[in-house]
N, C-alpha and C positions, 0 to 999 in steps of 0.2 A: 418595459416591466411592470408588471400589475399592480403592483406594490411598495410603494417608496416611501416611509420616516424620515422625516428630520429636525431633531432635536435642537431647537435654537439656545432653548433655557430651560432647567430644569433643579434651580433649589427656590427654595421654600424666602419668605419674609422678604428681608429690604434684598435689592440689587449690590455688589460688591463688584472689584475687579476682573475678578476670576471667577464668577459667579451668579448668572442673572435668572430673571424669577421665568414663571414658564410661556412655555408659548412651542407650537409645533407647529410642522407643515407636510403634509399627508398627501403623496398621488397615490392616486386611487383610481384603474381605470380609466387610465387620463381624464379624473376628476384632479380638481386641485384645491384643496383647504387646510384655511390657518385654523387654528384649535388653540383657544387660549392667548395673548394678546398683554404680557407684561413690560413691564418698564424696558424700555430701549431693544426691542423685537426688531421694530424696520433696520436699524443700527446689525444688530443679527443675522436678519434677511438680507442684509447685500453681504455681510460674509464668509457667510455660506448658496451664496451666489442662486437664495430662491427668486424667483422672478416673480415680481409684483404686478403684472399686468395679467397675471393667469388665474390672482385669487381673485373670484366674485364670491364667498362664500368664509362670511368668518360662526368660528362659534365658540362662544363662551362662557365658560362652566356658572363660574358665580363673579357674585362683584366684593371680592376683594382689591386691593391695589395690586396684588402678584399676577394677577394674573387677569388684570385688562385695564390696567392705566399707559398700555402702550396703545390702547386703540384709535384714539384720539388725535393724538403726533400723524397714526398711520392714515389716517382718516383725512387728515388736510395733506400729507403726500402727495394721495394717491391725487389731489387738483393740483398740487404743483405740475407732476407728474401730465395734467391732464384728462385725467382720466373720462373716457363717457360712459362705460358701458353699466348698467347696476351692482349695486355691490348691497349684498346679504348679509344682515347680520343676528345671529339665536344667540339667546342669552334671558334672564331671567325679566321678568316683569321689574320696571327703572330703568333696561340696559337704554331706550330708547327716551326715556325725560333728561339723563347725564350726560348722553353725550348732545340733546340737543340744545342741552344748558349752552356749554361751551361753544356749541357754533355760533348758536345765540351771541352768546357775551364779548366774545370775540371781534365776531360781525366775518366771518369764516365760513360762511354758506355753501355748502358743496355746488359745483356743475352739475354733477353729476346724482343720480337718482341713491336713496339711499333707502332701504325693507329691513324695517323692523321685523320681525318671528320674537315676540317675546313671551318665555316659559314660566307655566305655573301651575301644571298639573305633576302630583306627585305617582304619577302613574310611568313607566313604556310606553311613549308614543311615535310615533313614527313624524319627523319635522322635515323629511326632506324626502326626496323620490325623482328620480330620470331613469331613462333604459341603460343608463350603464351601474347606477348605483341608489343605497337606500340609508338612511343615516336614524337610528330612535333613540331616543335618550337612554340614559340609564340613572334611577333620579338615586343621588347620594345623602349621606349622612353627616352635615356639616353645620356651621356657627350661624349658615346663611343658606338661603335655598341656593341650592347645589347641583348641577346635572353632570353626566360621563357620556359618553356617546361613542354608540358601539355606529362603524362604516362597515356594509355590507354590497360585495360585488354583487352585480343582478346577472343570473345563470349565463352561460355565454353559450352560442349558438353547440350542436354538433361538428364534428370534426372529417369531412368527408374524407373515407375510403375508397380515392380514385383507384388502387387497381381493382376493387371489385366490382365499381362500375362501371368501367372501360369492358368488363365480360358482358356487358349488358347493351349494343350498338342501341337500341332505343330507349335508351335514358341519354336524354338530351343538359343541355349546359343549361337552361332553361327549366329545369326541374329541382335542381340544385338548391334553393332555396330552401323548398318543402322537403328535401331531404334532410338542411343543418336545424330545421324545425319540431322535425322529429317524426316527421310522417312517414307511413309505409309508402311503399310503391307498386303499381299495377301493372301488373305488363299487359302484351296486347291478348294475352290468351286466357288471360284472366288468375294467374296466376300473381301470389301476393309476395313482392318480398320486403319482411320484415326492415326497419331501421335500424337496427343493431348489424347485420351483415351489408351496409353499405357504408355506415357513418361509425365513426368512431365517438366514444364520450368525451366531452369538454371537459377542463381540467377543471377543477373544482373552487366554484369559486371562493371567497378567498376573502377576513375580511380582519379587524383593527379595532381594540375598542380602550377608550382611552378616559380612565378610572382615577379621576379627578381629586381634589380633599372630603376625608369623609374617615369616620368610623369606621370598625371593620364592620362589613352589611353583606352580612354571606345570602340575603336573598334577594342579590345584583347575580346569583352564580347562576339560574335559567333563562333570564337575559342574554349572557353572553358563553355560552354552554358551547366549546367544542371551537371557539375563540381562535384564531391561528394566533395573531401580538394583541396581546393584553401589557397597556401599562394600567402601574397600582402606584396613586401614593405611597410612600414611606420614608415622612418624614422623621422618622424617632425609630434606636433599638428596642432590646427587648428590655435596658439597661435604666427606657425611661417610661414603660409603656403606661404606668402610672401618673400621666399625663397627658394623653392620646382622648380619657374621656371629658376633659376638661376644655381641650383645645380639638376638637372634635378631628384628630388623623390617626392615621392608622401607621406601625410598625412594617420593619421590612417581615418578620415573620408571618402577623396577616395579613400583607399580601400575598406573601407565598402561599397562604393558606386559599384563598378565593382561586388563586390559580390553579390548583390542584383542583379543587373541586370543581372548577370547571374545565378539567380535561381542555387547558391554554395549552397552545404548542409554545408558545414561552411567554415570557414574561419579562419586563423591565418596568425598573425603579427607582424613583427620581420623587424631587420635592426634596433634599435631604435636609433636615436641618443644621444651620451655622454650629448648635454646641458639638458638632461632628466634623475633627480634621483628615478623619480618613473614611475613606465612603466604601474602600470595599471590603469594611465592616460589614455594610446592607448585603451586597451577596454572599458574602461567607453565611451570612443570620438564615436569607431567603433559600440560599439549598440544602439548609437539617428537612426542609421541608418539601421543596419543588425542583429537581436538579438544572432546569434549563434559563436560567436570571442571565440578564443584560444589568449593567451599570447605567443609569444616562446619564449622556457626557453633552457638554452643547458642540455643535459639528460632527455628531455618531448619526451613521444612517443605516439605516436598516429594509435589507431588500428582500422582498417573497415575489419572485416568480417562477418558484420551485421548491420544493423541501432539499435541502433544510435554509431556515430564516440564514440570508446570509447578512452581518454586521461588516457593511464598505469600507468605515474609515473608524 
């Protein structure tokens, strides 16, 4: 599958029996990322069969406990599992200090290397890129320095139109890579065959935006424009909108407004306040503004290999 998101936790504040703080596992174009790491994340990873050894990059949105208190435990478990590969941690300035202090005082230094990538910019910036995926920050407005993250597939090669290619005996297998990369083909008689006549367009590159704790911030819309799947916090309903400015959070309606303005394909809301016993009200409120809404719930998975986005459970 090209993109699969697993919700490990999606509630705010303190962990409870059936309410786990924020953590998500994202598989995109054969890359595996952990996004935030609240208390109990590794327990949730085991429960939902997330492969520990596949995670080489962890993205922490901000230094509030419900988003990173599970990190030091996960780092220690990696050591117990005899990890050797580098672990890259992306997060606000201070993430290295708080992590290294815990390792130092507990005399629990890891045998594997940890590379910290500390973030300070209030502008969107590219923080990770390889041949398959890029990751940009989404600057948010919370009580402490906070980023969301935009994960985007790199464009895939064009698909060969084998039936069309077979009409020309001089096109050999060794020419296929050039065709996949979009090059035209010159026949021996000098005629130019346009690439579009020999290949099909690749599937559109897929994208996922994670918008953690924030007030309503419409200036993020250009960063996430036309995103396939958007997670946006919705701590409150409209009945407690007066708390948003004080706590620097959003309502379900405000999350939906961001999704509508960004022309997102689907919105997932989460980070529910413990003040609410029935989370279905969050979906109802959001759908008054934006139709394609899902409720984040621990264990729920979303697959995007083709449209529409599939909810696996």
